[in-house]
C-alpha positions as CSV (number, residue, x, y, z in Angstrom):
1,L,-15.7,28.0,9.6
2,E,-18.5,25.4,9.5
3,A,-16.2,23.1,7.4
4,Q,-13.5,23.5,10.0
5,R,-15.9,22.8,12.8
6,I,-17.2,19.6,11.1
7,S,-13.7,18.3,10.2
8,K,-12.6,18.8,13.8
9,R,-15.6,16.8,15.0
10,I,-14.6,14.0,12.6
11,A,-11.1,14.0,13.9
12,N,-12.4,13.7,17.5
13,A,-14.9,10.9,16.6
14,L,-12.0,8.9,15.0
15,K,-10.0,9.4,18.2
16,R,-13.0,8.3,20.3
17,D,-13.3,5.1,18.2
18,G,-9.6,4.3,19.0
19,I,-8.4,5.2,15.5
20,A,-4.9,6.3,16.4
21,P,-2.6,8.7,14.5
22,K,-0.9,6.9,11.6
23,A,-3.9,4.5,11.2
24,K,-5.1,4.3,7.6
25,F,-8.4,5.7,6.3
26,A,-10.1,5.7,2.9
27,V,-13.0,7.5,1.2
28,Y,-15.3,5.5,-1.1
29,S,-17.4,8.3,-2.6
30,Q,-18.1,10.6,-5.4
31,N,-16.8,14.1,-5.0
32,K,-19.0,15.5,-2.3
33,I,-18.4,18.1,0.4
34,E,-19.0,15.5,3.1
35,A,-16.3,13.3,1.5
36,C,-13.8,16.2,1.5
37,L,-14.6,17.0,5.1
38,C,-14.1,13.4,6.2
39,A,-10.7,13.3,4.5
40,I,-9.7,16.6,6.1
41,G,-10.9,15.4,9.5
42,A,-9.0,12.2,9.3
43,L,-5.9,14.0,8.3
44,R,-6.4,16.4,11.3
45,A,-6.5,13.2,13.5
46,G,-3.1,12.2,12.1
47,C,-4.4,9.4,9.9
48,V,-2.9,8.2,6.6
49,W,-5.0,8.5,3.5
50,A,-5.2,5.2,1.5
51,T,-6.6,5.8,-2.0
52,F,-8.1,3.5,-4.6
53,D,-10.3,3.7,-7.7
54,T,-14.0,3.6,-7.0
55,A,-14.5,2.0,-10.4
56,D,-12.7,-1.2,-9.2
57,S,-14.6,-4.3,-8.4
58,A,-15.5,-5.1,-4.8
59,N,-12.9,-7.8,-4.9
60,V,-10.1,-5.4,-5.8
61,I,-11.2,-2.8,-3.3
62,T,-11.4,-5.4,-0.6
63,D,-7.9,-6.6,-1.5
64,V,-6.5,-3.0,-1.5
65,L,-8.1,-2.0,1.8
66,T,-6.9,-5.3,3.4
67,K,-3.3,-4.9,2.1
68,M,-3.2,-1.3,3.2
69,D,-4.6,-2.1,6.7
70,V,-7.4,0.5,6.4
71,E,-9.2,0.9,9.7
72,A,-11.7,3.7,8.9
73,L,-13.8,4.0,5.8
74,F,-16.1,6.9,4.8
75,Y,-18.5,6.0,2.0
76,S,-21.3,7.2,-0.1
77,Y,-24.7,5.5,0.1
78,A,-24.4,4.9,-3.7
79,Y,-21.7,2.2,-2.8
80,E,-23.7,0.5,-0.1
81,E,-24.2,-2.7,-2.1
82,P,-20.6,-3.4,-3.1
83,L,-19.6,-2.4,0.4
84,E,-21.3,-5.4,1.9
85,K,-18.4,-7.6,0.6
86,V,-15.8,-5.1,1.6
87,R,-17.2,-5.0,5.2
88,S,-17.4,-8.7,5.6
89,E,-13.9,-9.4,4.4
90,T,-11.8,-6.5,5.9
91,E,-10.9,-5.5,9.4
92,L,-12.6,-2.0,9.3
93,R,-13.0,-0.6,12.8
94,T,-15.1,2.4,11.7
95,C,-17.4,2.5,8.6
96,V,-19.5,5.6,8.1
97,C,-22.0,6.5,5.5
98,I,-21.5,10.2,4.7
99,D,-24.7,11.0,2.8
100,G,-27.5,8.7,3.8
101,S,-28.7,6.3,6.5
102,G,-26.5,3.4,5.5
103,S,-25.3,1.2,8.3
104,Q,-24.1,4.2,10.3
105,S,-24.8,7.7,9.2
106,L,-22.2,10.5,9.6
107,E,-24.7,12.5,11.8
108,S,-25.3,9.5,14.2
109,W,-21.6,8.6,14.2
110,L,-20.6,12.1,15.2
111,G,-23.3,12.3,17.9
112,D,-22.3,15.0,20.4
113,V,-18.6,15.0,19.7
114,S,-16.9,18.3,20.4
115,D,-15.4,20.6,17.7
116,E,-12.5,21.5,20.0
117,C,-9.5,19.7,18.5
118,E,-5.7,20.1,18.3
119,D,-4.4,19.0,14.9
120,F,-1.9,16.1,15.0
121,E,1.7,17.3,14.8
122,Y,3.3,15.5,11.8
123,S,7.0,15.1,11.1
124,P,8.1,15.5,7.5
125,T,9.0,11.8,7.2
126,D,5.6,10.6,8.5
127,L,3.5,8.8,5.9
128,F,0.8,11.0,4.4
129,T,-0.7,8.8,1.7
130,L,-0.8,5.3,0.3
131,F,-1.6,5.4,-3.4
132,S,-3.1,2.3,-4.9
133,S,-0.9,1.7,-7.9
134,G,-3.7,0.7,-10.2
135,G,-2.5,-2.9,-10.8
136,T,-1.6,-2.5,-14.5
137,S,1.3,-4.9,-14.0
138,G,-0.4,-7.2,-11.5
139,A,-2.3,-6.7,-8.3
140,P,-2.5,-3.1,-7.0
141,K,0.1,-2.1,-4.5
142,G,0.4,0.8,-2.0
143,V,2.9,3.5,-3.0
144,M,4.0,5.4,0.0
145,A,4.3,9.2,0.1
146,S,5.5,11.2,3.1
147,H,4.4,14.7,4.2
148,H,7.7,16.0,2.8
149,A,7.0,14.4,-0.6
150,W,3.5,16.1,-0.6
151,E,5.0,19.5,0.3
152,L,7.5,19.1,-2.6
153,A,4.7,18.1,-5.0
154,M,2.6,21.0,-4.0
155,A,5.5,23.4,-4.3
156,G,6.2,22.1,-7.7
157,Q,2.5,22.3,-8.7
158,L,2.1,25.8,-7.4
159,G,5.5,27.1,-8.6
160,V,7.9,29.3,-6.7
161,A,6.3,32.3,-8.3
162,A,2.6,31.3,-8.0
163,T,0.2,33.1,-10.3
164,D,-2.8,35.0,-9.0
165,V,-5.2,32.6,-10.5
166,F,-5.2,28.8,-10.0
167,V,-7.8,26.7,-11.7
168,S,-8.4,23.3,-10.1
169,S,-10.7,20.7,-11.5
170,L,-11.7,17.6,-9.5
171,S,-12.4,15.5,-12.5
172,M,-11.4,12.3,-10.6
173,P,-13.1,11.1,-7.4
174,I,-11.2,12.2,-4.3
175,S,-10.9,8.5,-3.4
176,H,-8.5,8.3,-6.3
177,A,-4.9,9.7,-6.0
178,A,-5.5,12.2,-8.8
179,G,-8.8,13.5,-7.3
180,G,-7.2,13.7,-3.8
181,S,-4.4,15.7,-5.2
182,G,-6.8,18.1,-6.8
183,L,-8.5,18.6,-3.5
184,L,-5.3,19.3,-1.7
185,Y,-3.9,21.6,-4.4
186,G,-7.2,23.5,-4.3
187,M,-7.0,23.9,-0.6
188,A,-3.4,25.2,-0.8
189,T,-4.5,27.9,-3.1
190,G,-7.7,28.9,-1.4
191,V,-10.1,27.6,-4.1
192,T,-13.6,27.4,-2.8
Protein backbone atom coordinates (compact mmCIF):
# COMPACT_ATOMS: atom_id res chain seq x y z
CA LEU A 1 0.00 0.00 0.00
CA GLU A 2 2.89 2.38 0.70
CA ALA A 3 4.22 1.85 -2.84
CA GLN A 4 0.78 2.60 -4.27
CA ARG A 5 0.51 5.77 -2.17
CA ILE A 6 3.95 7.03 -3.29
CA SER A 7 3.36 6.24 -6.96
CA LYS A 8 0.06 8.14 -6.83
CA ARG A 9 1.83 11.15 -5.29
CA ILE A 10 4.38 11.01 -8.13
CA ALA A 11 1.55 10.97 -10.69
CA ASN A 12 -0.03 14.01 -9.02
CA ALA A 13 3.29 15.88 -8.84
CA LEU A 14 3.82 15.35 -12.58
CA LYS A 15 0.33 16.71 -13.25
CA ARG A 16 1.07 19.68 -10.96
CA ASP A 17 4.21 20.40 -13.04
CA GLY A 18 2.14 20.43 -16.24
CA ILE A 19 3.46 17.09 -17.47
CA ALA A 20 0.40 16.05 -19.46
CA PRO A 21 -0.71 12.54 -20.37
CA LYS A 22 1.29 11.17 -23.32
CA ALA A 23 4.35 13.27 -22.36
CA LYS A 24 7.57 11.26 -22.27
CA PHE A 25 9.55 10.42 -19.12
CA ALA A 26 12.77 8.51 -18.50
CA VAL A 27 14.58 6.91 -15.58
CA TYR A 28 18.37 7.31 -15.26
CA SER A 29 19.15 5.02 -12.34
CA GLN A 30 20.29 1.69 -11.11
CA ASN A 31 17.51 -0.69 -10.08
CA LYS A 32 16.15 0.90 -6.92
CA ILE A 33 12.69 0.86 -5.43
CA GLU A 34 12.48 4.64 -5.87
CA ALA A 35 13.19 4.29 -9.59
CA CYS A 36 10.46 1.66 -9.93
CA LEU A 37 7.97 3.84 -8.03
CA CYS A 38 8.76 6.84 -10.24
CA ALA A 39 8.17 4.76 -13.37
CA ILE A 40 4.88 3.43 -12.02
CA GLY A 41 3.80 6.93 -10.94
CA ALA A 42 4.57 8.39 -14.36
CA LEU A 43 2.62 5.59 -16.05
CA ARG A 44 -0.31 6.27 -13.69
CA ALA A 45 -0.22 9.89 -14.91
CA GLY A 46 -0.52 8.70 -18.51
CA CYS A 47 3.08 9.36 -19.51
CA VAL A 48 5.09 7.38 -22.07
CA TRP A 49 8.24 5.59 -20.86
CA ALA A 50 11.35 6.45 -22.92
CA THR A 51 14.16 3.97 -22.28
CA PHE A 52 17.90 4.19 -22.87
CA ASP A 53 21.09 2.48 -21.74
CA THR A 54 22.62 4.12 -18.65
CA ALA A 55 26.05 2.93 -19.86
CA ASP A 56 25.82 5.28 -22.87
CA SER A 57 27.82 8.51 -22.86
CA ALA A 58 26.22 11.78 -21.81
CA ASN A 59 26.29 12.82 -25.50
CA VAL A 60 24.27 9.76 -26.58
CA ILE A 61 21.81 10.08 -23.68
CA THR A 62 21.34 13.79 -24.45
CA ASP A 63 20.67 12.93 -28.09
CA VAL A 64 18.20 10.15 -27.20
CA LEU A 65 16.28 12.29 -24.68
CA THR A 66 16.12 15.19 -27.13
CA LYS A 67 14.92 13.07 -30.07
CA MET A 68 12.29 11.40 -27.87
CA ASP A 69 11.08 14.77 -26.49
CA VAL A 70 11.48 13.64 -22.87
CA GLU A 71 9.94 16.16 -20.47
CA ALA A 72 10.49 14.43 -17.10
CA LEU A 73 13.60 12.64 -15.86
CA PHE A 74 14.00 10.70 -12.63
CA TYR A 75 17.65 10.04 -11.85
CA SER A 76 19.97 8.55 -9.26
CA TYR A 77 22.52 10.78 -7.56
CA ALA A 78 25.22 8.44 -8.94
CA TYR A 79 24.54 10.06 -12.35
CA GLU A 80 24.61 13.68 -11.16
CA GLU A 81 27.89 14.49 -12.98
CA PRO A 82 26.98 13.24 -16.47
CA LEU A 83 23.52 14.71 -15.98
CA GLU A 84 24.93 18.26 -16.03
CA LYS A 85 25.42 18.01 -19.81
CA VAL A 86 22.03 16.35 -20.30
CA ARG A 87 20.26 19.09 -18.34
CA SER A 88 21.98 21.92 -20.17
CA GLU A 89 21.22 20.54 -23.65
CA THR A 90 17.69 19.15 -23.32
CA GLU A 91 14.25 20.64 -22.73
CA LEU A 92 13.49 18.76 -19.49
CA ARG A 93 10.63 20.36 -17.56
CA THR A 94 11.03 18.17 -14.50
CA CYS A 95 14.28 16.62 -13.27
CA VAL A 96 14.15 14.80 -9.91
CA CYS A 97 16.91 13.09 -7.93
CA ILE A 98 15.35 9.95 -6.47
CA ASP A 99 17.95 9.02 -3.87
CA GLY A 100 19.90 12.04 -2.70
CA SER A 101 19.86 15.76 -2.52
CA GLY A 102 20.81 16.40 -6.14
CA SER A 103 19.36 19.51 -7.74
CA GLN A 104 15.86 18.55 -6.59
CA SER A 105 15.23 15.61 -4.29
CA LEU A 106 12.21 13.35 -4.65
CA GLU A 107 11.04 14.29 -1.17
CA SER A 108 11.21 18.05 -1.77
CA TRP A 109 9.66 17.70 -5.22
CA LEU A 110 6.69 15.73 -3.86
CA GLY A 111 6.14 18.24 -1.05
CA ASP A 112 2.59 17.95 0.27
CA VAL A 113 1.10 16.47 -2.92
CA SER A 114 -1.93 14.25 -2.25
CA ASP A 115 -2.01 10.50 -2.76
CA GLU A 116 -5.59 10.65 -4.07
CA CYS A 117 -5.26 9.93 -7.78
CA GLU A 118 -7.29 8.50 -10.62
CA ASP A 119 -5.16 6.50 -13.03
CA PHE A 120 -5.13 7.74 -16.62
CA GLU A 121 -7.46 5.78 -18.91
CA TYR A 122 -5.39 4.44 -21.80
CA SER A 123 -6.65 3.24 -25.13
CA PRO A 124 -4.99 0.08 -26.57
CA THR A 125 -3.40 2.10 -29.37
CA ASP A 126 -1.88 4.74 -27.06
CA LEU A 127 1.89 4.77 -26.95
CA PHE A 128 3.29 3.01 -23.88
CA THR A 129 7.04 2.97 -24.49
CA LEU A 130 9.73 4.37 -26.73
CA PHE A 131 12.66 1.95 -26.74
CA SER A 132 16.06 3.29 -27.65
CA SER A 133 17.25 0.99 -30.43
CA GLY A 134 20.83 0.93 -29.19
CA GLY A 135 22.37 2.47 -32.29
CA THR A 136 24.20 -0.62 -33.57
CA SER A 137 23.54 0.51 -37.15
CA GLY A 138 23.82 4.24 -36.56
CA ALA A 139 22.38 6.71 -34.08
CA PRO A 140 19.86 5.27 -31.58
CA LYS A 141 16.23 5.61 -32.61
CA GLY A 142 12.98 5.43 -30.66
CA VAL A 143 11.02 2.23 -31.36
CA MET A 144 7.34 2.73 -30.49
CA ALA A 145 5.27 0.17 -28.58
CA SER A 146 1.57 0.64 -27.80
CA HIS A 147 -0.33 -0.59 -24.76
CA HIS A 148 -1.80 -3.35 -26.89
CA ALA A 149 1.69 -4.45 -27.97
CA TRP A 150 2.73 -4.64 -24.29
CA GLU A 151 -0.38 -6.63 -23.41
CA LEU A 152 0.46 -9.12 -26.18
CA ALA A 153 4.10 -9.31 -25.08
CA MET A 154 3.08 -9.96 -21.47
CA ALA A 155 0.53 -12.56 -22.50
CA GLY A 156 3.21 -14.29 -24.56
CA GLN A 157 5.70 -14.13 -21.70
CA LEU A 158 3.26 -15.41 -19.12
CA GLY A 159 1.66 -17.98 -21.40
CA VAL A 160 -1.99 -18.81 -21.64
CA ALA A 161 -1.53 -21.50 -18.97
CA ALA A 162 0.70 -19.57 -16.57
CA THR A 163 2.67 -21.64 -14.11
CA ASP A 164 2.38 -21.22 -10.37
CA VAL A 165 5.95 -19.95 -10.12
CA PHE A 166 7.43 -17.12 -12.15
CA VAL A 167 11.08 -16.19 -11.68
CA SER A 168 12.03 -12.66 -12.70
CA SER A 169 15.51 -11.26 -12.63
CA LEU A 170 16.16 -7.58 -13.14
CA SER A 171 19.69 -8.03 -14.40
CA MET A 172 19.42 -4.91 -16.59
CA PRO A 173 18.74 -1.42 -15.24
CA ILE A 174 15.06 -0.49 -15.47
CA SER A 175 16.08 2.51 -17.58
CA HIS A 176 16.89 -0.05 -20.31
CA ALA A 177 14.08 -1.76 -22.25
CA ALA A 178 15.03 -5.24 -20.96
CA GLY A 179 15.09 -4.14 -17.32
CA GLY A 180 11.80 -2.26 -17.67
CA SER A 181 10.27 -5.38 -19.18
CA GLY A 182 11.46 -7.41 -16.20
CA LEU A 183 9.86 -4.93 -13.82
CA LEU A 184 6.53 -5.03 -15.67
CA TYR A 185 6.51 -8.82 -16.03
CA GLY A 186 7.27 -9.15 -12.34
CA MET A 187 4.43 -6.81 -11.43
CA ALA A 188 2.03 -8.77 -13.65
CA THR A 189 2.83 -11.95 -11.76
CA GLY A 190 2.86 -10.49 -8.26
CA VAL A 191 6.60 -10.84 -7.67
CA THR A 192 7.74 -8.82 -4.67
